[in-house]
All heavy atoms as an XYZ file, in Angstrom:
880
protein
N      75.305    114.536    142.121
C      76.512    115.187    142.561
C      77.531    114.153    143.042
O      78.710    114.271    142.737
C      76.172    116.192    143.653
C      77.311    117.079    144.109
C      77.909    117.843    142.954
C      76.837    118.023    145.187
N      77.058    113.148    143.760
C      77.981    112.108    144.253
C      78.590    111.330    143.086
O      79.763    110.963    143.133
C      77.258    111.141    145.194
C      76.708    111.796    146.431
C      77.784    111.838    147.493
N      77.188    112.338    148.712
C      77.656    113.368    149.380
N      78.728    113.981    148.964
N      77.069    113.789    150.462
N      77.799    111.081    142.044
C      78.316    110.357    140.879
C      79.420    111.163    140.194
O      80.443    110.616    139.783
C      77.192    110.045    139.899
N      79.221    112.465    140.091
C      80.239    113.327    139.478
C      81.505    113.333    140.328
O      82.628    113.264    139.786
C      79.704    114.739    139.298
N      81.351    113.392    141.636
C      82.511    113.352    142.521
C      83.270    112.039    142.373
O      84.503    112.022    142.330
C      82.080    113.542    143.978
C      81.625    114.950    144.300
C      81.044    115.082    145.701
O      80.666    114.044    146.309
O      80.957    116.218    146.178
N      82.521    110.936    142.296
C      83.151    109.620    142.142
C      83.885    109.534    140.800
O      84.999    108.987    140.722
C      82.109    108.512    142.248
N      83.281    110.072    139.742
C      83.924    110.053    138.420
C      85.206    110.873    138.426
O      86.224    110.457    137.855
C      82.957    110.566    137.360
N      85.184    112.022    139.066
C      86.390    112.851    139.139
C      87.488    112.166    139.955
O      88.667    112.219    139.592
C      86.048    114.222    139.725
C      85.226    115.133    138.813
C      84.759    116.368    139.579
C      86.024    115.513    137.578
N      87.101    111.507    141.016
C      88.083    110.784    141.834
C      88.689    109.632    141.033
O      89.908    109.420    141.058
C      87.431    110.260    143.111
N      87.856    108.889    140.317
C      88.361    107.777    139.495
C      89.304    108.306    138.419
O      90.334    107.680    138.131
C      87.193    107.022    138.856
N      88.973    109.448    137.839
C      89.840    110.037    136.819
C      91.195    110.410    137.426
O      92.233    110.171    136.819
C      89.178    111.253    136.186
C      90.022    111.824    135.074
O      90.408    111.121    134.151
N      90.334    113.102    135.175
N      91.188    110.972    138.612
C      92.447    111.330    139.271
C      93.288    110.088    139.557
O      94.503    110.097    139.398
C      92.173    112.060    140.589
C      91.949    113.539    140.463
C      91.940    114.231    141.817
N      90.993    113.662    142.764
C      89.688    113.991    142.849
N      89.189    114.895    142.036
N      88.915    113.438    143.744
N      92.629    109.016    139.982
C      93.342    107.806    140.394
C      93.799    106.940    139.219
O      94.881    106.365    139.268
C      92.453    106.962    141.312
C      92.143    107.643    142.624
C      91.017    106.950    143.375
O      90.657    105.808    143.028
O      90.491    107.571    144.316
N      92.966    106.826    138.187
C      93.245    105.858    137.116
C      93.156    106.431    135.718
O      93.397    105.727    134.742
C      92.250    104.700    137.204
C      92.238    103.940    138.482
C      91.301    102.742    138.431
N      90.018    102.968    137.794
C      88.882    103.301    138.418
N      88.876    103.462    139.702
N      87.770    103.449    137.754
N      92.796    107.691    135.584
C      92.537    108.270    134.271
C      93.703    108.180    133.303
O      93.542    107.749    132.159
N      94.884    108.570    133.747
C      96.047    108.539    132.856
C      96.367    107.114    132.416
O      96.664    106.864    131.245
C      97.276    109.159    133.528
C      97.160    110.668    133.667
O      96.341    111.275    132.943
O      97.893    111.235    134.498
N      96.284    106.182    133.334
C      96.576    104.778    133.016
C      95.564    104.222    132.015
O      95.932    103.545    131.048
C      96.580    103.932    134.294
C      97.011    102.509    134.060
C      97.173    101.716    135.346
N      95.889    101.497    135.998
C      95.538    101.987    137.193
N      96.392    102.714    137.884
N      94.367    101.735    137.712
N      94.281    104.548    132.217
C      93.251    104.064    131.296
C      93.371    104.701    129.914
O      93.204    104.020    128.896
C      91.856    104.307    131.877
C      91.492    103.456    133.079
C      90.163    103.913    133.671
C      91.437    101.985    132.692
N      93.694    105.983    129.870
C      93.866    106.644    128.565
C      95.062    106.058    127.815
O      95.009    105.848    126.605
C      94.004    108.155    128.747
C      92.658    108.838    128.990
C      92.797    110.356    129.047
N      93.453    110.800    130.276
C      92.856    110.931    131.452
N      91.570    110.681    131.572
N      93.526    111.358    132.505
N      96.143    105.759    128.526
C      97.318    105.157    127.889
C      96.985    103.754    127.378
O      97.399    103.369    126.276
C      98.486    105.097    128.870
N      96.231    103.015    128.156
C      95.824    101.662    127.734
C      94.936    101.729    126.505
O      95.104    100.953    125.563
C      95.117    100.968    128.900
C      94.768     99.546    128.645
C      94.152     98.944    129.904
N      93.476     97.719    129.580
C      93.851     96.523    129.996
N      94.903     96.410    130.783
N      93.188     95.451    129.642
N      94.012    102.673    126.482
C      93.137    102.836    125.322
C      93.946    103.225    124.090
O      93.743    102.681    123.003
C      92.051    103.874    125.609
C      91.090    104.170    124.466
C      90.387    102.907    123.993
C      90.081    105.223    124.907
N      94.877    104.133    124.236
C      95.720    104.546    123.108
C      96.502    103.346    122.570
O      96.644    103.184    121.345
C      96.672    105.663    123.531
N      96.974    102.482    123.452
C      97.699    101.289    123.013
C      96.791    100.356    122.224
O      97.229     99.746    121.235
C      98.295    100.556    124.221
N      95.534    100.248    122.627
C      94.589     99.389    121.898
C      94.305     99.954    120.508
O      94.249     99.214    119.524
C      93.275     99.229    122.666
C      93.392     98.590    124.026
C      94.149     97.276    123.993
N      94.286     96.698    125.311
C      95.368     96.796    126.070
N      96.426     97.450    125.656
N      95.406     96.216    127.246
N      94.136    101.267    120.414
C      93.887    101.899    119.124
C      95.081    101.685    118.201
O      94.924    101.297    117.034
C      93.563    103.401    119.293
C      93.533    104.113    117.952
C      92.232    103.587    120.027
N      96.290    101.912    118.702
C      97.494    101.705    117.890
C      97.628    100.251    117.445
O      97.990     99.977    116.292
C      98.742    102.125    118.666
C      98.984    103.622    118.774
C     100.150    103.899    119.711
C      99.222    104.233    117.408
N      97.348     99.327    118.326
C      97.443     97.898    117.981
C      96.466     97.568    116.862
O      96.815     96.877    115.902
C      97.171     97.028    119.204
C      97.304     95.533    118.907
C      97.094     94.709    120.158
N      98.108     94.948    121.148
C      99.222     94.214    121.293
N      99.454     93.201    120.499
N     100.091     94.495    122.238
N      95.233     98.049    116.960
C      94.213     97.789    115.935
C      94.674     98.337    114.587
O      94.641     97.645    113.576
C      92.891     98.430    116.367
C      91.750     98.157    115.436
C      91.158     96.905    115.375
C      91.253     99.164    114.636
C      90.096     96.658    114.519
C      90.186     98.932    113.773
C      89.612     97.672    113.721
N      95.127     99.578    114.588
C      95.563    100.216    113.349
C      96.780     99.507    112.749
O      96.875     99.333    111.533
C      95.841    101.695    113.587
C      94.560    102.482    113.948
C      94.851    103.933    114.277
N      95.325    104.648    113.106
C      94.549    105.234    112.197
N      93.236    105.195    112.338
N      95.067    105.871    111.178
N      97.709     99.078    113.595
C      98.902     98.368    113.106
C      98.545     96.999    112.532
O      99.126     96.579    111.527
C      99.928     98.220    114.219
C     100.635     99.516    114.524
C     101.647     99.350    115.637
N     102.262    100.636    115.940
C     102.645    101.013    117.139
N     102.511    100.195    118.173
N     103.190    102.195    117.334
N      97.618     96.299    113.178
C      97.191     94.992    112.661
C      96.558     95.144    111.281
O      96.830     94.348    110.380
C      96.204     94.324    113.618
S      96.942     93.686    115.134
N      95.722     96.144    111.118
C      95.113     96.386    109.814
C      96.175     96.774    108.795
O      96.197     96.262    107.670
C      94.059     97.488    109.905
C      92.785     97.173    110.676
C      91.902     98.419    110.751
C      92.026     96.019    110.058
N      97.068     97.681    109.170
C      98.101     98.166    108.245
C      99.005     97.034    107.777
O      99.430     97.007    106.617
C      98.922     99.273    108.899
N      99.294     96.080    108.645
C     100.149     94.950    108.276
C      99.524     94.128    107.155
O     100.234     93.448    106.415
C     100.413     94.073    109.493
N      98.203     94.206    107.028
C      97.491     93.472    105.976
C      97.116     94.384    104.809
O      96.356     93.987    103.933
C      96.245     92.827    106.556
N      97.623     95.614    104.830
C      97.329     96.541    103.741
C      95.993     97.235    103.854
O      95.503     97.806    102.880
N      95.395     97.202    105.039
C      94.114     97.882    105.274
C      94.334     99.076    106.187
O      95.379     99.200    106.820
C      93.101     96.921    105.904
C      92.721     95.709    105.054
C      91.840     94.771    105.868
C      92.018     96.152    103.784
N      93.347     99.927    106.269
C      93.471    101.096    107.121
C      92.162    101.436    107.803
O      91.128    100.837    107.542
N      92.254    102.404    108.660
C      91.087    102.923    109.372
C      91.297    104.412    109.578
O      92.426    104.873    109.738
C      90.904    102.221    110.715
N      90.219    105.143    109.550
C      90.294    106.559    109.876
C      89.779    106.746    111.290
O      89.033    105.925    111.809
C      89.498    107.389    108.867
O      88.151    106.987    108.855
N      90.206    107.802    111.898
C      89.794    108.069    113.265
C      90.949    108.510    114.133
O      90.752    108.830    115.301
N      92.156    108.494    113.565
C      93.301    108.926    114.359
C      93.410    108.121    115.633
O      93.329    106.900    115.607
N      93.549    108.805    116.746
C      93.675    108.138    118.038
C      92.342    108.020    118.771
O      92.309    107.618    119.924
C      94.706    108.861    118.904
C      96.132    108.687    118.409
S      96.610    106.945    118.254
C      96.519    106.419    119.955
N      91.266    108.345    118.092
C      89.935    108.183    118.678
C      89.645    106.708    118.890
O      90.086    105.866    118.101
C      88.887    108.779    117.730
O      87.585    108.370    118.114
N      88.889    106.361    119.904
C      88.521    104.958    120.075
C      87.533    104.474    119.010
O      87.327    103.274    118.866
C      87.911    104.902    121.472
C      87.592    106.295    121.836
C      88.473    107.187    121.038
N      86.935    105.375    118.252
C      86.037    104.989    117.159
C      86.855    104.966    115.878
O      87.333    105.999    115.410
C      84.844    105.962    117.034
C      83.955    105.564    115.862
C      84.045    106.006    118.328
N      87.024    103.779    115.341
C      87.832    103.572    114.145
C      86.936    103.132    112.994
O      86.286    102.082    113.070
C      88.906    102.512    114.412
C      89.932    102.943    115.445
C      90.814    104.049    114.915
O      91.455    103.926    113.881
N      90.849    105.168    115.639
N      86.871    103.943    111.944
C      86.092    103.628    110.747
C      87.001    102.904    109.765
O      88.051    103.434    109.383
C      85.561    104.903    110.082
C      84.643    105.696    110.986
O      83.927    105.083    111.797
O      84.630    106.937    110.866
N      86.612    101.706    109.353
C      87.428    100.949    108.415
C      87.443    101.630    107.058
O      86.415    102.101    106.577
C      86.887     99.533    108.251
C      86.963     98.623    109.463
C      86.438     97.235    109.106
C      88.376     98.524    109.994
N      88.610    101.681    106.450
C      88.759    102.130    105.069
C      88.700    100.866    104.219
O      89.713    100.190    104.022
C      90.102    102.846    104.866
C      90.216    104.119    105.694
O      89.173    104.762    105.938
O      91.335    104.454    106.095
N      87.502    100.530    103.760
C      87.313     99.278    103.044
C      87.756     99.400    101.596
O      87.529    100.431    100.956
C      85.846     98.856    103.111
C      85.332     98.527    104.515
C      83.844     98.243    104.487
C      86.093     97.353    105.100
N      88.375     98.345    101.077
C      88.761     98.357     99.661
C      87.527     98.467     98.767
O      86.421     98.074     99.158
C      89.441     96.996     99.472
C      89.790     96.520    100.839
C      88.779     97.126    101.755
N      87.728     98.976     97.567
C      86.633     99.085     96.604
C      85.993     97.723     96.405
O      86.675     96.700     96.340
C      87.167     99.619     95.279
N      84.688     97.720     96.350
C      83.944     96.492     96.110
C      83.582     95.711     97.357
O      82.853     94.729     97.274
N      84.083     96.121     98.515
C      83.735     95.426     99.759
C      82.494     96.091    100.338
O      82.479     97.290    100.602
C      84.897     95.455    100.781
C      84.461     94.854    102.106
C      86.103     94.728    100.227
N      81.454     95.317    100.513
C      80.169     95.795    101.027
C      80.228     95.849    102.557
O      80.370     94.808    103.216
C      79.069     94.845    100.555
C      77.682     95.246    100.991
O      77.514     95.752    102.120
O      76.747     95.048    100.198
N      80.115     97.051    103.102
C      80.229     97.233    104.556
C      79.145     96.462    105.309
O      79.418     95.850    106.335
C      80.159     98.718    104.909
N      77.914     96.474    104.782
C      76.811     95.781    105.471
C      77.031     94.270    105.462
O      76.802     93.595    106.470
C      75.481     96.147    104.827
N      77.485     93.736    104.337
C      77.741     92.290    104.258
C      78.897     91.901    105.181
O      78.827     90.873    105.869
C      78.042     91.891    102.816
N      79.947     92.704    105.217
C      81.066     92.427    106.104
C      80.621     92.497    107.562
O      81.020     91.666    108.382
C      82.223     93.398    105.837
C      83.473     93.209    106.692
C      84.029     91.794    106.585
C      84.537     94.238    106.306
N      79.774     93.447    107.878
C      79.235     93.563    109.235
C      78.508     92.277    109.630
O      78.703     91.759    110.736
C      78.300     94.776    109.314
C      77.685     94.961    110.651
N      76.362     94.658    110.892
C      78.197     95.412    111.821
C      76.084     94.918    112.156
N      77.183     95.375    112.744
N      77.677     91.746    108.737
C      76.945     90.500    109.020
C      77.914     89.334    109.229
O      77.733     88.533    110.151
C      75.976     90.176    107.887
C      74.745     91.055    107.853
C      73.711     90.557    106.858
N      74.203     90.503    105.488
C      74.215     91.531    104.649
N      73.753     92.702    105.030
N      74.675     91.380    103.413
N      78.939     89.245    108.400
C      79.900     88.149    108.522
C      80.723     88.277    109.812
O      81.036     87.271    110.447
C      80.794     88.089    107.277
C      79.999     87.659    106.034
C      80.880     87.302    104.847
N      81.888     88.272    104.484
C      81.703     89.311    103.664
N      80.528     89.534    103.137
N      82.693     90.124    103.390
N      81.072     89.505    110.178
C      81.791     89.701    111.438
C      80.927     89.274    112.621
O      81.401     88.598    113.537
C      82.212     91.169    111.601
C      83.398     91.608    110.761
C      83.494     93.135    110.740
C      84.693     90.996    111.282
N      79.665     89.672    112.604
C      78.760     89.299    113.695
C      78.648     87.780    113.803
O      78.676     87.225    114.894
C      77.392     89.943    113.489
C      76.459     89.755    114.666
C      75.172     90.478    114.493
N      74.917     90.669    113.066
C      73.881     91.285    112.567
N      72.984     91.791    113.348
N      73.707     91.415    111.265
N      78.534     87.106    112.642
C      78.449     85.643    112.633
C      79.727     85.018    113.194
O      79.689     83.921    113.757
C      78.171     85.140    111.220
N      80.850     85.715    113.034
C      82.133     85.232    113.554
C      82.347     85.627    115.011
O      83.403     85.348    115.581
C      83.275     85.764    112.688
N      81.378     86.295    115.613
C      81.484     86.679    117.016
C      82.237     87.967    117.267
O      82.690     88.216    118.376
N      82.369     88.798    116.216
C      83.089     90.067    116.351
C      82.082     91.207    116.274
O      81.337     91.323    115.296
C      84.154     90.225    115.244
C      84.837     91.575    115.339
C      85.174     89.095    115.344
N      82.052     92.040    117.294
C      81.110     93.161    117.346
C      81.712     94.378    116.660
O      82.814     94.811    116.975
C      80.769     93.492    118.796
N      80.978     94.898    115.700
C      81.335     96.139    115.016
C      80.054     96.950    114.901
O      78.964     96.456    115.206
C      81.927     95.839    113.640
N      80.186     98.182    114.458
C      79.030     99.077    114.353
C      78.873     99.486    112.896
O      79.817     99.993    112.283
C      79.222    100.334    115.237
C      78.043    101.274    115.099
C      79.443     99.933    116.685
N      77.692     99.267    112.360
C      77.373     99.726    111.013
C      76.624    101.038    111.174
O      75.613    101.101    111.865
C      76.505     98.687    110.306
C      76.237     98.907    108.829
C      77.529     98.854    108.026
C      75.248     97.881    108.313
N      77.142    102.088    110.565
C      76.513    103.401    110.739
C      76.621    104.225    109.476
O      77.367    103.886    108.560
C      77.130    104.140    111.924
C      78.585    104.457    111.790
C      79.182    104.965    113.103
N      80.532    105.412    112.923
C      80.891    106.649    112.607
N      79.977    107.592    112.463
N      82.159    106.973    112.444
N      75.865    105.274    109.425
C      75.886    106.172    108.274
C      76.799    107.342    108.603
O      76.658    107.980    109.628
C      74.488    106.692    107.972
C      74.463    107.570    106.742
C      73.118    107.674    106.096
N      72.469    106.412    105.813
C      72.751    105.609    104.781
N      73.718    105.917    103.958
N      72.081    104.504    104.586
N      77.747    107.587    107.722
C      78.672    108.690    107.915
C      78.093    109.995    107.414
O      77.261    110.008    106.503
N      78.528    111.077    107.989
C      78.038    112.394    107.593
C      78.657    112.855    106.277
O      78.026    113.584    105.522
C      78.333    113.410    108.693
N      79.870    112.438    105.988
C      80.598    112.946    104.825
C      80.852    111.902    103.748
O      81.422    112.227    102.720
C      81.941    113.535    105.271
S      81.767    114.885    106.435
N      80.477    110.665    103.990
C      80.726    109.600    103.026
C      79.397    108.992    102.585
O      78.504    108.811    103.401
C      81.555    108.480    103.649
C      82.942    108.859    104.057
C      83.660    107.614    104.531
N      84.846    107.925    105.288
C      85.583    107.017    105.886
N      85.254    105.755    105.833
N      86.658    107.369    106.552
N      79.317    108.628    101.317
C      78.106    107.934    100.890
C      78.121    106.486    101.388
O      79.189    105.892    101.547
C      78.194    107.985     99.362
C      79.650    108.087     99.071
C      80.247    108.866    100.214
N      76.964    105.948    101.641
C      76.868    104.555    102.061
C      77.234    104.354    103.515
O      77.656    105.272    104.217
N      77.084    103.114    103.972
C      77.355    102.820    105.380
C      78.845    102.749    105.682
O      79.670    102.464    104.812
C      76.691    101.460    105.583
C      76.677    100.834    104.237
C      76.563    101.954    103.247
N      79.165    103.024    106.929
C      80.533    102.886    107.452
C      80.552    101.707    108.411
O      79.592    101.474    109.149
C      80.948    104.130    108.240
C      81.063    105.437    107.500
C      81.360    106.557    108.491
C      82.141    105.356    106.455
N      81.646    101.004    108.423
C      81.831     99.937    109.389
C      82.860    100.427    110.396
O      83.991    100.770    110.035
C      82.310     98.657    108.696
C      82.345     97.417    109.566
C      80.981     97.131    110.194
C      82.790     96.227    108.747
N      82.445    100.500    111.646
C      83.284    101.084    112.690
C      83.515    100.095    113.824
O      82.685     99.227    114.089
C      82.617    102.338    113.269
O      82.340    103.262    112.262
N      84.637    100.285    114.480
C      84.942     99.560    115.708
C      85.071    100.586    116.816
O      85.676    101.642    116.623
C      86.249     98.775    115.566
C      86.080     97.517    114.789
C      86.074     97.535    113.402
C      85.909     96.304    115.438
C      85.900     96.378    112.676
C      85.735     95.138    114.711
C      85.726     95.174    113.329
N      84.516    100.268    117.964
C      84.616    101.131    119.137
C      85.505    100.392    120.137
O      85.103     99.383    120.717
C      83.231    101.438    119.744
C      83.373    102.356    120.953
C      82.311    102.052    118.697
N      86.708    100.891    120.286
C      87.683    100.245    121.148
C      87.582    100.807    122.560
O      87.285    101.981    122.748
C      89.082    100.449    120.579
C      89.246     99.937    119.144
C      90.582    100.355    118.576
C      89.084     98.442    119.094
N      87.863     99.932    123.543
C      87.786    100.333    124.944
C      89.076     99.947    125.658
O      89.774     99.031    125.239
C      86.609     99.636    125.632
C      85.269     99.918    125.027
C      84.146     99.279    125.841
N      84.497     97.991    126.397
C      83.944     96.826    126.021
N      83.036     96.782    125.085
N      84.315     95.701    126.597
N      89.342    100.623    126.740
C      90.542    100.337    127.529
C      90.497     98.935    128.120
O      91.542     98.328    128.350
C      90.694    101.369    128.640
N      89.303     98.395    128.344
C      89.223     97.055    128.935
C      89.292     95.939    127.901
O      89.252     94.765    128.265
C      87.987     96.905    129.815
C      86.675     97.002    129.057
O      86.657     97.517    127.920
O      85.646     96.573    129.624
N      89.436     96.277    126.617
C      89.716     95.235    125.633
C      91.131     94.719    125.861
O      92.056     95.505    126.081
C      89.625     95.786    124.200
C      88.235     95.904    123.695
N      87.722     97.075    123.201
C      87.248     94.997    123.586
C      86.477     96.886    122.819
N      86.163     95.637    123.046
N      91.284     93.431    125.796
C      92.615     92.837    125.894
C      93.294     92.957    124.529
O      92.614     93.013    123.504
C      92.520     91.368    126.317
C      91.989     91.178    127.726
C      92.868     91.816    128.790
O      94.108     91.864    128.596
O      92.325     92.258    129.803
N      94.616     92.985    124.491
C      95.312     93.045    123.200
C      94.859     91.934    122.245
O      94.705     92.161    121.047
C      96.786     92.894    123.568
C      96.868     93.380    124.972
C      95.561     93.004    125.612
N      94.609     90.754    122.786
C      94.168     89.626    121.959
C      92.802     89.896    121.342
O      92.521     89.439    120.228
C      94.123     88.339    122.793
C      95.474     87.903    123.319
C      95.913     88.683    124.572
O      95.078     89.322    125.246
O      97.119     88.663    124.861
N      91.910     90.612    122.053
C      90.601     90.965    121.510
C      90.756     91.848    120.278
O      90.083     91.659    119.266
C      89.756     91.732    122.542
C      89.443     90.945    123.791
O      89.362     89.704    123.718
O      89.282     91.582    124.849
N      91.647     92.816    120.390
C      91.883     93.761    119.304
C      92.489     93.035    118.102
O      92.065     93.233    116.960
C      92.794     94.909    119.793
C      93.196     95.816    118.657
C      92.099     95.695    120.899
N      93.460     92.172    118.364
C      94.092     91.405    117.291
C      93.093     90.473    116.621
O      93.102     90.327    115.399
C      95.269     90.605    117.844
C      96.422     91.484    118.266
C      97.466     90.746    119.078
O      97.338     89.505    119.270
O      98.410     91.406    119.536
N      92.229     89.847    117.407
C      91.223     88.933    116.858
C      90.240     89.677    115.965
O      89.879     89.199    114.885
C      90.476     88.237    118.002
C      89.537     87.128    117.526
C      88.959     86.354    118.705
N      87.997     87.121    119.462
C      86.707     87.211    119.137
N      86.240     86.607    118.082
N      85.893     87.919    119.882
N      89.827     90.862    116.379
C      88.898     91.655    115.565
C      89.541     92.055    114.248
O      88.938     91.897    113.173
C      88.447     92.889    116.342
N      90.762     92.552    114.300
C      91.450     92.955    113.070
C      91.694     91.748    112.170
O      91.516     91.831    110.946
C      92.768     93.657    113.410
N      92.088     90.633    112.752
C      92.335     89.423    111.962
C      91.057     88.941    111.290
O      91.095     88.463    110.155
C      92.926     88.326    112.847
N      89.932     89.059    111.976
C      88.657     88.646    111.376
C      88.319     89.527    110.182
O      87.859     89.032    109.151
C      87.544     88.694    112.423
N      88.547     90.825    110.295
C      88.301     91.733    109.171
C      89.148     91.304    107.980
O      88.648     91.143    106.859
C      88.615     93.195    109.560
C      88.639     94.091    108.325
C      87.616     93.707    110.578
N      90.425     91.106    108.223
C      91.352     90.736    107.147
C      90.929     89.408    106.523
O      90.849     89.273    105.295
C      92.795     90.663    107.682
C      93.737     90.064    106.659
C      93.260     92.049    108.121
N      90.657     88.406    107.351
C      90.291     87.077    106.857
C      89.020     87.124    106.027
O      88.960     86.552    104.928
C      90.112     86.112    108.029
C      89.686     84.704    107.615
C      89.567     83.768    108.814
N      88.752     84.273    109.890
C      87.409     84.216    109.911
N      86.752     83.688    108.910
N      86.741     84.686    110.953
N      88.001     87.826    106.507
C      86.726     87.861    105.800
C      86.824     88.623    104.479
O      86.193     88.235    103.490
C      85.640     88.441    106.702
C      85.270     87.542    107.887
C      84.371     88.277    108.858
C      84.626     86.253    107.401
N      87.605     89.680    104.453
C      87.814     90.401    103.184
C      88.551     89.505    102.200
O      88.172     89.417    101.026
C      88.547     91.731    103.414
C      87.615     92.730    104.101
C      89.068     92.295    102.098
C      88.274     94.033    104.500
N      89.578     88.801    102.663
C      90.330     87.899    101.772
C      89.452     86.754    101.267
O      89.521     86.384    100.097
C      91.556     87.361    102.492
C      92.642     88.396    102.640
C      93.863     87.847    103.329
N      94.903     88.870    103.395
C      95.905     88.852    104.246
N      96.048     87.845    105.090
N      96.795     89.817    104.244
N      88.633     86.188    102.157
C      87.734     85.109    101.740
C      86.751     85.587    100.680
O      86.499     84.883     99.699
C      86.957     84.566    102.942
C      87.768     83.703    103.865
C      87.004     83.276    105.103
O      85.793     83.609    105.238
O      87.606     82.607    105.958
N      86.198     86.769    100.867
C      85.228     87.310     99.906
C      85.898     87.553     98.566
O      85.349     87.228     97.518
C      84.623     88.602    100.451
C      83.646     89.275     99.512
C      82.493     88.394     99.130
N      81.681     88.124    100.294
C      80.687     87.262    100.316
N      80.369     86.573     99.251
N      80.002     87.039    101.399
N      87.091     88.117     98.591
C      87.814     88.366     97.333
C      88.159     87.058     96.628
O      88.072     86.960     95.413
C      89.075     89.155     97.602
C      88.776     90.607     97.885
C      90.047     91.375     98.001
N      89.785     92.783     97.757
C      90.642     93.735     97.987
N      91.835     93.444     98.458
N      90.345     94.987     97.737
N      88.557     86.033     97.399
C      88.876     84.731     96.797
C      87.630     84.110     96.171
O      87.701     83.532     95.078
C      89.475     83.797     97.849
N      86.500     84.250     96.837
C      85.248     83.694     96.307
C      84.838     84.400     95.029
O      84.206     83.806     94.153
C      84.141     83.809     97.347
N      85.216     85.670     94.897
C      84.871     86.442     93.709
C      85.955     86.335     92.632
O      85.831     86.918     91.567
C      84.669     87.921     94.082
C      83.468     88.135     94.973
C      83.373     89.544     95.507
O      84.338     90.337     95.310
O      82.361     89.869     96.140
N      87.029     85.605     92.933
C      88.106     85.424     91.975
C      89.002     86.618     91.799
O      89.609     86.818     90.759
N      89.108     87.460     92.834
C      89.972     88.653     92.762
C      91.258     88.437     93.490
O      91.457     87.764     94.376
C      89.283     89.876     93.391
C      88.157     90.393     92.538
C      87.801     91.775     92.940
N      86.599     91.754     93.775
C      86.195     92.752     94.503
N      86.902     93.838     94.581
N      85.100     92.696     95.197
């Protein structure tokens, strides 16, 4: 009961500010991807599923992102065949964190395409 009371108090004190900060992080991530011609589904949800170009292997990209120090989530979607590569954004991510993650996605996709001669 005390934990619920504390959560409600925190929501009253900081909830609007944290939700606005989270929305800004989601928009920044989506804009960074869009600037490179990529997209994500998820609307304003903090869970953003990458819309990967044809021929890009989500599992391989996930491994390369992890090696680059970028945390993403590889998961199975309910409505799509194959794995989905998702990012879970948080209000405590700094704008630079979001930009770095999106830039890594763009860079790794471009590197893979260049290696394949596309």
